[in-house]
All heavy atoms as TSV, in Angstrom:
chain	resi	resn	atom	element	x	y	z
A	1	MET	N	N	58.499	15.961	13.321
A	1	MET	CA	C	57.087	16.250	13.429
A	1	MET	C	C	56.302	15.089	12.844
A	1	MET	O	O	56.708	14.460	11.891
A	1	MET	CB	C	56.781	17.558	12.694
A	1	MET	CG	C	55.331	17.895	12.664
A	1	MET	SD	S	55.087	19.611	12.256
A	1	MET	CE	C	53.568	19.839	13.053
A	2	CYS	N	N	55.133	14.858	13.433
A	2	CYS	CA	C	54.260	13.788	12.952
A	2	CYS	C	C	53.690	14.146	11.592
A	2	CYS	O	O	53.800	15.266	11.123
A	2	CYS	CB	C	53.120	13.572	13.937
A	2	CYS	SG	S	53.634	12.897	15.499
A	3	GLY	N	N	52.983	13.176	11.005
A	3	GLY	CA	C	52.384	13.399	9.702
A	3	GLY	C	C	51.057	14.128	9.768
A	3	GLY	O	O	50.434	14.359	8.749
A	4	TRP	N	N	50.647	14.534	10.985
A	4	TRP	CA	C	49.358	15.198	11.099
A	4	TRP	C	C	49.457	16.357	12.059
A	4	TRP	O	O	50.268	16.391	12.962
A	4	TRP	CB	C	48.284	14.212	11.564
A	4	TRP	CG	C	46.908	14.796	11.464
A	4	TRP	CD1	C	46.101	15.124	12.472
A	4	TRP	CD2	C	46.228	15.155	10.273
A	4	TRP	NE1	N	44.944	15.670	12.008
A	4	TRP	CE2	C	45.000	15.696	10.640
A	4	TRP	CE3	C	46.535	15.074	8.915
A	4	TRP	CZ2	C	44.065	16.157	9.730
A	4	TRP	CZ3	C	45.612	15.527	8.019
A	4	TRP	CH2	C	44.394	16.064	8.411
A	5	THR	N	N	48.597	17.348	11.884
A	5	THR	CA	C	48.584	18.515	12.750
A	5	THR	C	C	48.142	18.100	14.154
A	5	THR	O	O	47.176	17.360	14.296
A	5	THR	CB	C	47.602	19.561	12.186
A	5	THR	OG1	O	47.966	19.838	10.844
A	5	THR	CG2	C	47.629	20.822	12.994
A	6	PRO	N	N	48.775	18.559	15.177
A	6	PRO	CA	C	48.387	18.174	16.542
A	6	PRO	C	C	46.982	18.656	16.886
A	6	PRO	O	O	46.535	19.706	16.441
A	6	PRO	CB	C	49.414	18.858	17.427
A	6	PRO	CG	C	50.433	19.456	16.534
A	6	PRO	CD	C	49.937	19.417	15.138
A	7	ALA	N	N	46.290	17.881	17.716
A	7	ALA	CA	C	44.919	18.222	18.115
A	7	ALA	C	C	44.891	19.482	18.966
A	7	ALA	O	O	43.853	20.113	19.098
A	7	ALA	CB	C	44.294	17.059	18.859
A	8	ALA	N	N	46.013	19.870	19.534
A	8	ALA	CA	C	46.049	21.064	20.368
A	8	ALA	C	C	45.733	22.320	19.562
A	8	ALA	O	O	45.310	23.328	20.113
A	8	ALA	CB	C	47.415	21.197	21.025
A	9	ARG	N	N	45.887	22.250	18.268
A	9	ARG	CA	C	45.593	23.413	17.413
A	9	ARG	C	C	44.137	23.429	16.956
A	9	ARG	O	O	43.743	24.282	16.173
A	9	ARG	CB	C	46.520	23.412	16.200
A	9	ARG	CG	C	47.973	23.651	16.626
A	9	ARG	CD	C	48.891	23.747	15.470
A	9	ARG	NE	N	48.539	24.888	14.617
A	9	ARG	CZ	C	49.043	25.087	13.414
A	9	ARG	NH1	N	49.924	24.235	12.925
A	9	ARG	NH2	N	48.692	26.124	12.700
A	10	GLY	N	N	43.333	22.482	17.415
A	10	GLY	CA	C	41.913	22.475	17.076
A	10	GLY	C	C	41.571	21.743	15.796
A	10	GLY	O	O	40.460	21.826	15.308
A	11	VAL	N	N	42.499	21.021	15.222
A	11	VAL	CA	C	42.247	20.286	13.983
A	11	VAL	C	C	42.207	18.807	14.322
A	11	VAL	O	O	43.132	18.270	14.910
A	11	VAL	CB	C	43.353	20.566	12.942
A	11	VAL	CG1	C	43.108	19.758	11.684
A	11	VAL	CG2	C	43.427	22.044	12.635
A	12	LEU	N	N	41.125	18.155	13.963
A	12	LEU	CA	C	40.972	16.733	14.239
A	12	LEU	C	C	41.602	15.906	13.121
A	12	LEU	O	O	41.645	16.337	11.967
A	12	LEU	CB	C	39.496	16.385	14.371
A	12	LEU	CG	C	38.739	17.093	15.502
A	12	LEU	CD1	C	37.267	16.741	15.431
A	12	LEU	CD2	C	39.318	16.722	16.838
A	13	PRO	N	N	42.059	14.723	13.446
A	13	PRO	CA	C	42.603	13.853	12.399
A	13	PRO	C	C	41.487	13.386	11.476
A	13	PRO	O	O	40.310	13.417	11.839
A	13	PRO	CB	C	43.195	12.684	13.184
A	13	PRO	CG	C	42.488	12.692	14.489
A	13	PRO	CD	C	42.136	14.116	14.765
A	14	PRO	N	N	41.821	12.948	10.275
A	14	PRO	CA	C	40.782	12.467	9.354
A	14	PRO	C	C	40.114	11.221	9.926
A	14	PRO	O	O	40.698	10.508	10.728
A	14	PRO	CB	C	41.552	12.152	8.075
A	14	PRO	CG	C	42.954	11.953	8.488
A	14	PRO	CD	C	43.155	12.803	9.695
A	15	PRO	N	N	38.867	10.961	9.502
A	15	PRO	CA	C	38.170	9.777	10.020
A	15	PRO	C	C	38.828	8.497	9.535
A	15	PRO	O	O	39.438	8.456	8.458
A	15	PRO	CB	C	36.754	9.925	9.461
A	15	PRO	CG	C	36.888	10.838	8.297
A	15	PRO	CD	C	38.060	11.723	8.579
A	16	ASP	N	N	38.684	7.447	10.326
A	16	ASP	CA	C	39.252	6.165	9.924
A	16	ASP	C	C	38.318	5.473	8.925
A	16	ASP	O	O	37.239	5.972	8.603
A	16	ASP	CB	C	39.519	5.286	11.139
A	16	ASP	CG	C	38.261	5.004	11.942
A	16	ASP	OD1	O	37.225	5.619	11.631
A	16	ASP	OD2	O	38.323	4.177	12.866
A	17	ASP	N	N	38.736	4.319	8.436
A	17	ASP	CA	C	37.981	3.616	7.395
A	17	ASP	C	C	36.565	3.243	7.842
A	17	ASP	O	O	35.612	3.356	7.063
A	17	ASP	CB	C	38.722	2.351	6.957
A	17	ASP	CG	C	39.949	2.659	6.121
A	17	ASP	OD1	O	40.053	3.791	5.616
A	17	ASP	OD2	O	40.794	1.755	5.970
A	18	SER	N	N	36.426	2.813	9.087
A	18	SER	CA	C	35.088	2.403	9.542
A	18	SER	C	C	34.145	3.609	9.611
A	18	SER	O	O	32.958	3.484	9.291
A	18	SER	CB	C	35.170	1.712	10.898
A	18	SER	OG	O	35.659	2.603	11.884
A	19	ALA	N	N	34.628	4.781	9.986
A	19	ALA	CA	C	33.781	5.976	10.025
A	19	ALA	C	C	33.369	6.391	8.614
A	19	ALA	O	O	32.222	6.810	8.394
A	19	ALA	CB	C	34.506	7.124	10.717
A	20	VAL	N	N	34.267	6.261	7.670
A	20	VAL	CA	C	33.947	6.601	6.280
A	20	VAL	C	C	32.895	5.639	5.736
A	20	VAL	O	O	31.929	6.051	5.088
A	20	VAL	CB	C	35.222	6.583	5.409
A	20	VAL	CG1	C	34.882	6.724	3.942
A	20	VAL	CG2	C	36.175	7.681	5.848
A	21	ARG	N	N	33.076	4.354	6.026
A	21	ARG	CA	C	32.096	3.355	5.555
A	21	ARG	C	C	30.729	3.574	6.205
A	21	ARG	O	O	29.691	3.455	5.545
A	21	ARG	CB	C	32.607	1.951	5.835
A	21	ARG	CG	C	33.723	1.549	4.923
A	21	ARG	CD	C	34.065	0.078	5.066
A	21	ARG	NE	N	35.144	-0.230	4.168
A	21	ARG	CZ	C	36.334	-0.684	4.544
A	21	ARG	NH1	N	36.582	-0.894	5.827
A	21	ARG	NH2	N	37.264	-0.934	3.656
A	22	LEU	N	N	30.717	3.885	7.497
A	22	LEU	CA	C	29.461	4.144	8.181
A	22	LEU	C	C	28.764	5.370	7.587
A	22	LEU	O	O	27.553	5.355	7.364
A	22	LEU	CB	C	29.708	4.359	9.673
A	22	LEU	CG	C	28.476	4.701	10.509
A	22	LEU	CD1	C	27.460	3.555	10.462
A	22	LEU	CD2	C	28.868	5.015	11.928
A	23	HIS	N	N	29.525	6.409	7.310
A	23	HIS	CA	C	28.946	7.616	6.710
A	23	HIS	C	C	28.377	7.309	5.325
A	23	HIS	O	O	27.276	7.753	4.986
A	23	HIS	CB	C	30.003	8.716	6.621
A	23	HIS	CG	C	29.496	9.990	6.046
A	23	HIS	ND1	N	28.671	10.845	6.734
A	23	HIS	CD2	C	29.666	10.545	4.823
A	23	HIS	CE1	C	28.378	11.877	5.967
A	23	HIS	NE2	N	28.967	11.721	4.802
A	24	ALA	N	N	29.121	6.545	4.535
A	24	ALA	CA	C	28.646	6.186	3.195
A	24	ALA	C	C	27.374	5.347	3.274
A	24	ALA	O	O	26.417	5.568	2.506
A	24	ALA	CB	C	29.736	5.434	2.436
A	25	ALA	N	N	27.321	4.406	4.203
A	25	ALA	CA	C	26.124	3.571	4.350
A	25	ALA	C	C	24.938	4.410	4.815
A	25	ALA	O	O	23.815	4.242	4.320
A	25	ALA	CB	C	26.398	2.443	5.343
A	26	THR	N	N	25.179	5.327	5.733
A	26	THR	CA	C	24.108	6.197	6.220
A	26	THR	C	C	23.564	7.062	5.093
A	26	THR	O	O	22.341	7.215	4.944
A	26	THR	CB	C	24.623	7.085	7.368
A	26	THR	OG1	O	25.117	6.245	8.411
A	26	THR	CG2	C	23.531	7.978	7.904
A	27	MET	N	N	24.438	7.627	4.292
A	27	MET	CA	C	23.994	8.451	3.167
A	27	MET	C	C	23.238	7.612	2.142
A	27	MET	O	O	22.253	8.070	1.551
A	27	MET	CB	C	25.180	9.153	2.502
A	27	MET	CG	C	25.787	10.254	3.361
A	27	MET	SD	S	24.633	11.594	3.674
A	27	MET	CE	C	24.212	11.300	5.372
A	28	GLY	N	N	23.660	6.374	1.930
A	28	GLY	CA	C	22.948	5.484	1.014
A	28	GLY	C	C	21.543	5.176	1.499
A	28	GLY	O	O	20.586	5.185	0.722
A	29	VAL	N	N	21.405	4.915	2.793
A	29	VAL	CA	C	20.085	4.640	3.364
A	29	VAL	C	C	19.199	5.883	3.263
A	29	VAL	O	O	18.016	5.791	2.911
A	29	VAL	CB	C	20.220	4.159	4.825
A	29	VAL	CG1	C	18.871	4.144	5.529
A	29	VAL	CG2	C	20.856	2.785	4.873
A	30	CYS	N	N	19.755	7.039	3.557
A	30	CYS	CA	C	18.982	8.284	3.462
A	30	CYS	C	C	18.546	8.558	2.021
A	30	CYS	O	O	17.411	8.967	1.781
A	30	CYS	CB	C	19.796	9.461	3.999
A	30	CYS	SG	S	19.995	9.424	5.787
A	31	ALA	N	N	19.436	8.334	1.073
A	31	ALA	CA	C	19.092	8.559	-0.333
A	31	ALA	C	C	18.006	7.590	-0.785
A	31	ALA	O	O	17.078	7.968	-1.512
A	31	ALA	CB	C	20.328	8.415	-1.210
A	32	THR	N	N	18.108	6.344	-0.348
A	32	THR	CA	C	17.092	5.354	-0.695
A	32	THR	C	C	15.740	5.734	-0.100
A	32	THR	O	O	14.700	5.650	-0.771
A	32	THR	CB	C	17.512	3.962	-0.203
A	32	THR	OG1	O	18.771	3.625	-0.794
A	32	THR	CG2	C	16.492	2.907	-0.556
A	33	GLY	N	N	15.739	6.161	1.150
A	33	GLY	CA	C	14.505	6.576	1.794
A	33	GLY	C	C	13.884	7.784	1.121
A	33	GLY	O	O	12.659	7.853	0.931
A	34	ALA	N	N	14.721	8.753	0.753
A	34	ALA	CA	C	14.205	9.953	0.085
A	34	ALA	C	C	13.623	9.602	-1.285
A	34	ALA	O	O	12.565	10.117	-1.671
A	34	ALA	CB	C	15.317	10.991	-0.060
A	35	THR	N	N	14.288	8.714	-2.003
A	35	THR	CA	C	13.782	8.292	-3.311
A	35	THR	C	C	12.448	7.573	-3.163
A	35	THR	O	O	11.500	7.826	-3.922
A	35	THR	CB	C	14.804	7.385	-4.012
A	35	THR	OG1	O	16.032	8.100	-4.172
A	35	THR	CG2	C	14.306	6.925	-5.369
A	36	ALA	N	N	12.358	6.695	-2.177
A	36	ALA	CA	C	11.101	5.980	-1.945
A	36	ALA	C	C	9.988	6.958	-1.571
A	36	ALA	O	O	8.851	6.810	-2.023
A	36	ALA	CB	C	11.289	4.935	-0.851
A	37	ALA	N	N	10.308	7.959	-0.757
A	37	ALA	CA	C	9.297	8.950	-0.362
A	37	ALA	C	C	8.795	9.731	-1.568
A	37	ALA	O	O	7.590	9.977	-1.695
A	37	ALA	CB	C	9.871	9.895	0.683
A	38	VAL	N	N	9.698	10.103	-2.464
A	38	VAL	CA	C	9.298	10.842	-3.666
A	38	VAL	C	C	8.395	9.971	-4.542
A	38	VAL	O	O	7.376	10.444	-5.062
A	38	VAL	CB	C	10.539	11.326	-4.447
A	38	VAL	CG1	C	10.167	11.798	-5.840
A	38	VAL	CG2	C	11.249	12.430	-3.684
A	39	VAL	N	N	8.738	8.712	-4.681
A	39	VAL	CA	C	7.927	7.802	-5.500
A	39	VAL	C	C	6.536	7.625	-4.882
A	39	VAL	O	O	5.514	7.696	-5.582
A	39	VAL	CB	C	8.637	6.446	-5.672
A	39	VAL	CG1	C	7.710	5.398	-6.270
A	39	VAL	CG2	C	9.882	6.601	-6.536
A	40	VAL	N	N	6.474	7.408	-3.570
A	40	VAL	CA	C	5.184	7.194	-2.906
A	40	VAL	C	C	4.327	8.453	-2.981
A	40	VAL	O	O	3.121	8.385	-3.276
A	40	VAL	CB	C	5.401	6.745	-1.449
A	40	VAL	CG1	C	4.112	6.804	-0.644
A	40	VAL	CG2	C	5.977	5.337	-1.413
A	41	LEU	N	N	4.910	9.614	-2.719
A	41	LEU	CA	C	4.150	10.857	-2.792
A	41	LEU	C	C	3.685	11.150	-4.222
A	41	LEU	O	O	2.554	11.587	-4.441
A	41	LEU	CB	C	4.979	12.019	-2.255
A	41	LEU	CG	C	5.221	12.002	-0.745
A	41	LEU	CD1	C	6.182	13.117	-0.354
A	41	LEU	CD2	C	3.934	12.116	0.025
A	42	GLY	N	N	4.554	10.911	-5.202
A	42	GLY	CA	C	4.157	11.103	-6.599
A	42	GLY	C	C	3.021	10.177	-6.990
A	42	GLY	O	O	2.074	10.591	-7.672
A	43	HIS	N	N	3.107	8.932	-6.544
A	43	HIS	CA	C	2.030	7.972	-6.827
A	43	HIS	C	C	0.726	8.451	-6.207
A	43	HIS	O	O	-0.337	8.368	-6.837
A	43	HIS	CB	C	2.412	6.596	-6.286
A	43	HIS	CG	C	1.308	5.595	-6.370
A	43	HIS	ND1	N	0.928	5.001	-7.544
A	43	HIS	CD2	C	0.488	5.097	-5.423
A	43	HIS	CE1	C	-0.070	4.179	-7.315
A	43	HIS	NE2	N	-0.366	4.214	-6.025
A	44	GLY	N	N	0.782	8.941	-4.986
A	44	GLY	CA	C	-0.415	9.436	-4.321
A	44	GLY	C	C	-1.027	10.616	-5.047
A	44	GLY	O	O	-2.254	10.707	-5.186
A	45	LEU	N	N	-0.189	11.528	-5.523
A	45	LEU	CA	C	-0.702	12.679	-6.268
A	45	LEU	C	C	-1.354	12.254	-7.578
A	45	LEU	O	O	-2.444	12.730	-7.922
A	45	LEU	CB	C	0.430	13.669	-6.546
A	45	LEU	CG	C	0.937	14.443	-5.331
A	45	LEU	CD1	C	2.170	15.254	-5.712
A	45	LEU	CD2	C	-0.143	15.346	-4.788
A	46	VAL	N	N	-0.706	11.373	-8.308
A	46	VAL	CA	C	-1.268	10.914	-9.585
A	46	VAL	C	C	-2.559	10.139	-9.350
A	46	VAL	O	O	-3.560	10.343	-10.048
A	46	VAL	CB	C	-0.236	10.051	-10.345
A	46	VAL	CG1	C	-0.871	9.334	-11.525
A	46	VAL	CG2	C	0.924	10.906	-10.808
A	47	ARG	N	N	-2.554	9.277	-8.345
A	47	ARG	CA	C	-3.761	8.488	-8.059
A	47	ARG	C	C	-4.912	9.382	-7.606
A	47	ARG	O	O	-6.069	9.183	-8.011
A	47	ARG	CB	C	-3.448	7.450	-6.993
A	47	ARG	CG	C	-4.580	6.512	-6.739
A	47	ARG	CD	C	-4.190	5.484	-5.699
A	47	ARG	NE	N	-5.339	4.740	-5.293
A	47	ARG	CZ	C	-5.528	3.464	-5.566
A	47	ARG	NH1	N	-4.618	2.796	-6.231
A	47	ARG	NH2	N	-6.617	2.851	-5.175
A	48	GLY	N	N	-4.633	10.370	-6.771
A	48	GLY	CA	C	-5.665	11.288	-6.310
A	48	GLY	C	C	-6.268	12.086	-7.454
A	48	GLY	O	O	-7.490	12.269	-7.534
A	49	THR	N	N	-5.399	12.567	-8.352
A	49	THR	CA	C	-5.884	13.322	-9.513
A	49	THR	C	C	-6.744	12.439	-10.412
A	49	THR	O	O	-7.817	12.860	-10.859
A	49	THR	CB	C	-4.695	13.891	-10.310
A	49	THR	OG1	O	-3.934	14.729	-9.446
A	49	THR	CG2	C	-5.162	14.675	-11.514
A	50	ALA	N	N	-6.288	11.228	-10.659
A	50	ALA	CA	C	-7.061	10.311	-11.500
A	50	ALA	C	C	-8.405	9.983	-10.861
A	50	ALA	O	O	-9.430	9.926	-11.547
A	50	ALA	CB	C	-6.267	9.031	-11.753
A	51	MET	N	N	-8.411	9.799	-9.538
A	51	MET	CA	C	-9.665	9.477	-8.846
A	51	MET	C	C	-10.649	10.647	-8.925
A	51	MET	O	O	-11.840	10.446	-9.180
A	51	MET	CB	C	-9.378	9.135	-7.384
A	51	MET	CG	C	-10.611	8.737	-6.598
A	51	MET	SD	S	-11.347	7.192	-7.134
A	51	MET	CE	C	-10.165	6.048	-6.491
A	52	ARG	N	N	-10.171	11.862	-8.727
A	52	ARG	CA	C	-11.061	13.031	-8.828
A	52	ARG	C	C	-11.638	13.157	-10.230
A	52	ARG	O	O	-12.829	13.434	-10.398
A	52	ARG	CB	C	-10.309	14.308	-8.453
A	52	ARG	CG	C	-10.198	14.509	-6.958
A	52	ARG	CD	C	-9.706	15.899	-6.618
A	52	ARG	NE	N	-8.391	16.197	-7.157
A	52	ARG	CZ	C	-7.243	15.827	-6.593
A	52	ARG	NH1	N	-7.248	15.139	-5.478
A	52	ARG	NH2	N	-6.095	16.149	-7.146
A	53	ARG	N	N	-10.833	12.950	-11.238
A	53	ARG	CA	C	-11.332	13.045	-12.619
A	53	ARG	C	C	-12.348	11.951	-12.916
A	53	ARG	O	O	-13.369	12.180	-13.560
A	53	ARG	CB	C	-10.173	12.964	-13.611
A	53	ARG	CG	C	-9.339	14.209	-13.622
A	53	ARG	CD	C	-8.256	14.132	-14.655
A	53	ARG	NE	N	-7.457	15.351	-14.665
A	53	ARG	CZ	C	-6.464	15.565	-15.483
A	53	ARG	NH1	N	-6.122	14.666	-16.372
A	53	ARG	NH2	N	-5.796	16.693	-15.422
A	54	ARG	N	N	-12.068	10.748	-12.422
A	54	ARG	CA	C	-12.982	9.635	-12.678
A	54	ARG	C	C	-14.317	9.870	-11.979
A	54	ARG	O	O	-15.380	9.648	-12.561
A	54	ARG	CB	C	-12.357	8.321	-12.197
A	54	ARG	CG	C	-13.189	7.109	-12.502
A	54	ARG	CD	C	-12.442	5.843	-12.191
A	54	ARG	NE	N	-12.070	5.789	-10.788
A	54	ARG	CZ	C	-12.522	4.868	-9.937
A	54	ARG	NH1	N	-13.338	3.928	-10.359
A	54	ARG	NH2	N	-12.128	4.867	-8.687
A	55	LEU	N	N	-14.273	10.339	-10.737
A	55	LEU	CA	C	-15.523	10.599	-10.030
A	55	LEU	C	C	-16.305	11.742	-10.659
A	55	LEU	O	O	-17.546	11.702	-10.703
A	55	LEU	CB	C	-15.242	10.884	-8.556
A	55	LEU	CG	C	-14.771	9.673	-7.747
A	55	LEU	CD1	C	-14.413	10.095	-6.334
A	55	LEU	CD2	C	-15.801	8.569	-7.751
A	56	ALA	N	N	-15.615	12.753	-11.162
A	56	ALA	CA	C	-16.303	13.845	-11.856
A	56	ALA	C	C	-16.969	13.323	-13.132
A	56	ALA	O	O	-18.098	13.712	-13.458
A	56	ALA	CB	C	-15.317	14.960	-12.187
A	57	GLU	N	N	-16.292	12.416	-13.822
A	57	GLU	CA	C	-16.880	11.826	-15.037
A	57	GLU	C	C	-18.110	10.991	-14.677
A	57	GLU	O	O	-19.131	11.048	-15.370
A	57	GLU	CB	C	-15.843	10.964	-15.739
A	57	GLU	CG	C	-16.308	10.379	-17.057
A	57	GLU	CD	C	-15.244	9.541	-17.736
A	57	GLU	OE1	O	-14.044	9.760	-17.463
A	57	GLU	OE2	O	-15.620	8.681	-18.528
A	58	TRP	N	N	-18.033	10.229	-13.590
A	58	TRP	CA	C	-19.189	9.445	-13.150
A	58	TRP	C	C	-20.339	10.360	-12.760
A	58	TRP	O	O	-21.497	10.049	-13.045
A	58	TRP	CB	C	-18.805	8.566	-11.972
A	58	TRP	CG	C	-18.021	7.335	-12.321
A	58	TRP	CD1	C	-17.532	7.000	-13.542
A	58	TRP	CD2	C	-17.655	6.299	-11.434
A	58	TRP	NE1	N	-16.858	5.813	-13.462
A	58	TRP	CE2	C	-16.920	5.356	-12.176
A	58	TRP	CE3	C	-17.853	6.079	-10.089
A	58	TRP	CZ2	C	-16.401	4.208	-11.612
A	58	TRP	CZ3	C	-17.330	4.927	-9.523
A	58	TRP	CH2	C	-16.623	3.995	-10.272
A	59	ASP	N	N	-20.056	11.473	-12.097
A	59	ASP	CA	C	-21.114	12.418	-11.726
A	59	ASP	C	C	-21.807	12.979	-12.963
A	59	ASP	O	O	-23.035	13.094	-12.993
A	59	ASP	CB	C	-20.550	13.570	-10.890
A	59	ASP	CG	C	-20.270	13.160	-9.455
A	59	ASP	OD1	O	-20.806	12.125	-9.009
A	59	ASP	OD2	O	-19.492	13.886	-8.793
A	60	ARG	N	N	-21.031	13.316	-13.984
A	60	ARG	CA	C	-21.626	13.835	-15.223
A	60	ARG	C	C	-22.472	12.755	-15.898
A	60	ARG	O	O	-23.584	13.023	-16.373
A	60	ARG	CB	C	-20.537	14.330	-16.181
A	60	ARG	CG	C	-19.902	15.626	-15.761
A	60	ARG	CD	C	-19.005	16.201	-16.844
A	60	ARG	NE	N	-17.937	15.282	-17.241
A	60	ARG	CZ	C	-16.734	15.237	-16.653
A	60	ARG	NH1	N	-16.461	16.048	-15.652
A	60	ARG	NH2	N	-15.818	14.405	-17.084
A	61	ALA	N	N	-21.977	11.541	-15.920
A	61	ALA	CA	C	-22.719	10.447	-16.548
A	61	ALA	C	C	-24.003	10.154	-15.765
A	61	ALA	O	O	-25.059	9.909	-16.355
A	61	ALA	CB	C	-21.854	9.202	-16.644
A	62	TRP	N	N	-23.924	10.177	-14.435
A	62	TRP	CA	C	-25.121	9.914	-13.634
A	62	TRP	C	C	-26.137	11.032	-13.780
A	62	TRP	O	O	-27.343	10.774	-13.805
A	62	TRP	CB	C	-24.755	9.717	-12.176
A	62	TRP	CG	C	-25.952	9.454	-11.317
A	62	TRP	CD1	C	-26.465	10.248	-10.358
A	62	TRP	CD2	C	-26.819	8.317	-11.383
A	62	TRP	NE1	N	-27.586	9.689	-9.792
A	62	TRP	CE2	C	-27.826	8.485	-10.411
A	62	TRP	CE3	C	-26.844	7.171	-12.163
A	62	TRP	CZ2	C	-28.844	7.559	-10.210
A	62	TRP	CZ3	C	-27.855	6.247	-11.956
A	62	TRP	CH2	C	-28.842	6.445	-10.994
A	63	ALA	N	N	-25.680	12.273	-13.894
A	63	ALA	CA	C	-26.599	13.396	-14.087
A	63	ALA	C	C	-27.386	13.221	-15.386
A	63	ALA	O	O	-28.552	13.602	-15.473
A	63	ALA	CB	C	-25.830	14.715	-14.107
A	64	ALA	N	N	-26.767	12.623	-16.384
A	64	ALA	CA	C	-27.463	12.385	-17.648
A	64	ALA	C	C	-28.351	11.141	-17.576
A	64	ALA	O	O	-29.384	11.064	-18.242
A	64	ALA	CB	C	-26.456	12.230	-18.776
A	65	THR	N	N	-27.982	10.160	-16.753
A	65	THR	CA	C	-28.695	8.888	-16.709
A	65	THR	C	C	-29.789	8.846	-15.655
A	65	THR	O	O	-30.800	8.148	-15.828
A	65	THR	CB	C	-27.685	7.748	-16.421
A	65	THR	OG1	O	-26.645	7.805	-17.383
A	65	THR	CG2	C	-28.331	6.386	-16.471
A	66	GLU	N	N	-29.632	9.592	-14.573
A	66	GLU	CA	C	-30.551	9.489	-13.440
A	66	GLU	C	C	-32.019	9.706	-13.801
A	66	GLU	O	O	-32.875	8.925	-13.361
A	66	GLU	CB	C	-30.148	10.447	-12.323
A	66	GLU	CG	C	-31.049	10.343	-11.106
A	66	GLU	CD	C	-30.715	11.345	-10.041
A	66	GLU	OE1	O	-30.012	12.328	-10.329
A	66	GLU	OE2	O	-31.175	11.145	-8.916
A	67	PRO	N	N	-32.368	10.708	-14.591
A	67	PRO	CA	C	-33.796	10.922	-14.884
A	67	PRO	C	C	-34.443	9.686	-15.519
A	67	PRO	O	O	-35.565	9.310	-15.159
A	67	PRO	CB	C	-33.811	12.111	-15.825
A	67	PRO	CG	C	-32.563	12.856	-15.510
A	67	PRO	CD	C	-31.567	11.819	-15.155
A	68	ALA	N	N	-33.756	9.057	-16.457
A	68	ALA	CA	C	-34.319	7.875	-17.101
A	68	ALA	C	C	-34.312	6.670	-16.161
A	68	ALA	O	O	-35.211	5.834	-16.211
A	68	ALA	CB	C	-33.550	7.562	-18.374
A	69	TRP	N	N	-33.316	6.570	-15.335
A	69	TRP	CA	C	-33.156	5.435	-14.439
A	69	TRP	C	C	-34.192	5.456	-13.314
A	69	TRP	O	O	-34.774	4.417	-12.980
A	69	TRP	CB	C	-31.746	5.453	-13.863
A	69	TRP	CG	C	-31.412	4.276	-13.008
A	69	TRP	CD1	C	-31.617	4.160	-11.675
A	69	TRP	CD2	C	-30.821	3.056	-13.424
A	69	TRP	NE1	N	-31.187	2.955	-11.227
A	69	TRP	CE2	C	-30.691	2.240	-12.287
A	69	TRP	CE3	C	-30.413	2.557	-14.655
A	69	TRP	CZ2	C	-30.146	0.966	-12.340
A	69	TRP	CZ3	C	-29.871	1.303	-14.683
A	69	TRP	CH2	C	-29.741	0.513	-13.551
A	70	THR	N	N	-34.407	6.622	-12.718
A	70	THR	CA	C	-35.290	6.701	-11.555
A	70	THR	C	C	-36.710	7.130	-11.917
A	70	THR	O	O	-37.606	7.018	-11.093
A	70	THR	CB	C	-34.729	7.715	-10.539
A	70	THR	OG1	O	-34.665	9.003	-11.141
A	70	THR	CG2	C	-33.370	7.296	-10.036
A	71	GLY	N	N	-36.895	7.651	-13.108
A	71	GLY	CA	C	-38.215	8.128	-13.503
A	71	GLY	C	C	-38.526	9.508	-12.965
A	71	GLY	O	O	-39.655	9.984	-13.041
A	72	ARG	N	N	-37.518	10.167	-12.373
A	72	ARG	CA	C	-37.716	11.526	-11.843
A	72	ARG	C	C	-37.100	12.519	-12.806
A	72	ARG	O	O	-36.123	12.233	-13.490
A	72	ARG	CB	C	-37.007	11.684	-10.495
A	72	ARG	CG	C	-37.604	10.858	-9.406
A	72	ARG	CD	C	-36.921	11.151	-8.110
A	72	ARG	NE	N	-35.559	10.603	-8.155
A	72	ARG	CZ	C	-34.663	10.755	-7.194
A	72	ARG	NH1	N	-34.965	11.423	-6.116
A	72	ARG	NH2	N	-33.478	10.224	-7.298
A	73	ASN	N	N	-37.660	13.688	-12.828
A	73	ASN	CA	C	-37.052	14.779	-13.579
A	73	ASN	C	C	-36.237	15.608	-12.588
A	73	ASN	O	O	-36.785	16.227	-11.697
A	73	ASN	CB	C	-38.098	15.665	-14.260
A	73	ASN	CG	C	-38.727	14.935	-15.417
A	73	ASN	OD1	O	-38.082	14.100	-16.052
A	73	ASN	ND2	N	-39.980	15.228	-15.693
A	74	VAL	N	N	-34.954	15.603	-12.789
A	74	VAL	CA	C	-34.059	16.330	-11.874
A	74	VAL	C	C	-33.601	17.606	-12.519
A	74	VAL	O	O	-33.365	17.722	-13.648
A	74	VAL	CB	C	-32.842	15.472	-11.477
A	74	VAL	CG1	C	-31.912	16.266	-10.586
A	74	VAL	CG2	C	-33.305	14.227	-10.788
C-alpha cells in the first residue's frame, strides 16, 4: 500500500510546498491589510473626536468674544 490514502475514498493528499507557501503569503497579506485598516479607522475616529471637541471649544470662545468683536449684543 502507498503512504497515502487513495483519492477514491474522498481524501485528498496534503498540499505541496508551493501551496503551503502561497497560503502563508496570502494570510500574511490579509493580516497586514487588516492591521492597516484598523490603524486607519482608529486614526479617523480619534481625529474626528478631536476635531469635534476643538470646534465646540471654538464655538464657546466665539460666543464669548463675538459681542465685543462685532459690537452687537447676541
